[in-house]
Residue, then its C-alpha position, 0 to 999 in steps of 0.5 A: m606626584r609619584f607619592q600621590n599616585i602611590l597613595f591613591l593606588s594604596f587607598s584604592l587597593l584598600l577599598i577594593t579589599s575592604l569591599w571584597s571582605l564585606s561581600k564575604k561576610p553575613f550582612i546582618s548580625p548573626l542569629d542564635k541557635i534556632k529551635g523551630v517548627n514549620l507551622v501548617a497554614p490552616p484553612n481557618p483562624f487559630t488563636a495564640q493559645d494554640l501555640e502554647p504547646l510549642k512553648a512547652m516543648g522549648n521551641e523558640w522559632v516558628s516558620i510561617v508559610p504563605y503558599a502560592f500555586s503554579k502549574p508545570n511549564q506555565s509562567f503564572v504564580r497565583w497567591g492571595s486568592d480568595r480560594q486559598w486557605w486563611g493561613e496561606k494568604p496575606d491577612g492570615v499570615k499577618q495574624s499568624i505573625k501577631m499571635a506568634r509574637e504575642k507568645g514570644f516566638r521569633i519568626m521565619l517567613k518562608p514563601h512556598v510555591w506548590v506546583i499543581g499536579q506535580g507537588w514540589a517545585g523541584d521539577f518545575d521547568i519552562d520551555m520558552e525563555a519569554e515564559w521564564k521572563k513572565w514567571e520571574e515577574e510574577y514570582s518577584s511580585y509574590i516575594l517582594t510583597y512578603a518582603e514588605i510584610a517581613e519589614e513591616y513586622k520586623i521578621d527575623l528571617l526571610c526565605v526567598g525561595t523553596e526547592y527550585r532545583i532547576a530555576a536555582k541552578e539555571r537562572p542564578e542572575f534572576w535570583k541575584s537581582l531578586i535578592v537586591k530588590v528584596r534588600q531594598k524592602y527588607s532589612g533582616n536576614l535572608t536565606y533560600a531553602a535548597n533541597w538536600d541534593n541541590y544546595e551545591n548547585v545554588k550559586f547565590w549563597g554569597e548574596l544571602d546571610y545563611i545557607g538554607i537546606d531542606a534536610y531530607f537526606p536519605l540515611s538507611e534502608n533499614e525498616n527500623p534503624k538504630v540511633d548509632e547506625l544513623i549517627s554513623k550515616w550522618r558523619p560523611i554528610e556532616t563533613e560535606l556540609k561543614n566543608f561547603s559552609d566553610s567554602v561560602e562562609r555562611k552557616v547552615i540552617f535546616t529550613e525543613y527537617g523531619y521524619r514520618s512515624i513509619d517503617y523506613a522513616a530514614s530512607g527518604h520520604w519519597t521512597i516510602e510509598e513503594k514499600a510495605t509499611s506500618i506505623n513506627q514511632e520508634a523509627q521516627k524517634n530514632s531518626y530525630e535523636a540521631m540527627y540531634k546527636a550528630l549535628g547538635d554541637s557543629d559550629w557550622y550549623i545553627g539549628g532549624f525548623l522541623w516539618k511540621w506542626f498543626p495549630d490544633h495540637e490536641n487533635a494532631g498526630g497521635s498513635n494512629c498517624d504515620r505522617f511527619t508531624p511529631q505531635n502527640k507521639k514518642v518523638e515529642e520527648i526527644i525534641k523537648n529534651w534536645n531543646k532544653k540542652s541546646 
């Protein structure tokens, strides 16, 4: 009897240890290096041929972004409305997926809520608990619908949320329960897109397969910083990210990264409007090059999705554009060369 008890106890300990070990590992087969872009969800349909310039630059992934809309301190999450642009709604998303697959791209599906009058979801908050509960129901419906689409089209990576600083920090049990529901509908890899200054506050990385970060780290207050300066600014950030990646045993994807073609491009885009600026393609190019050189060989980092790319490539970006898109700018060559190397 004593031997049987010892045997049972040993088996139980082995089972518990095995389950704990499994909970610490990614659920899905690891992804290869990601060389991708966030596609703009356009108002009108595009064609598969419009994605050809992306292939020519060596990109292998696209992020398709179905938008939803909320208002500050209100519980509703609106999506799939007839008033939305074609690329933001389920039918447009499905067509975009089909065209991306036709051109051989792997895909991240990245639902993204825009808060009307506020912009990004980082400051979104609700005063009353009952209204938070209503928001959780509406947000879950939104995400689970796209989880079903992700499974139907065998999407490679699904992002369950983007930049919810307050909701992610203060309501971790909701996100954990949502992830369980998503996994019941979708069998691929999962991530969450945390803002660069909030990833350490996310307490549900262990439920996901990858750490997702929208990587707009401010690096330099110089108007036109050089590559070597920016690489040196990346070093402490790289150490912090590596240590965090090791601590949660998940690799990092930059679910968004990028720089405007403007003076002070590496200072943090939310500060640029306060400065006197001019178009500066060199600042954008240097910022991209420094990031690639600083992080490209890191074992904790598997690449990411630049922000952002318009399907109408011929008319996008250009020498008179100071926005994020790299299209028809000097930085295109930097991206192309890096994609070939990585």
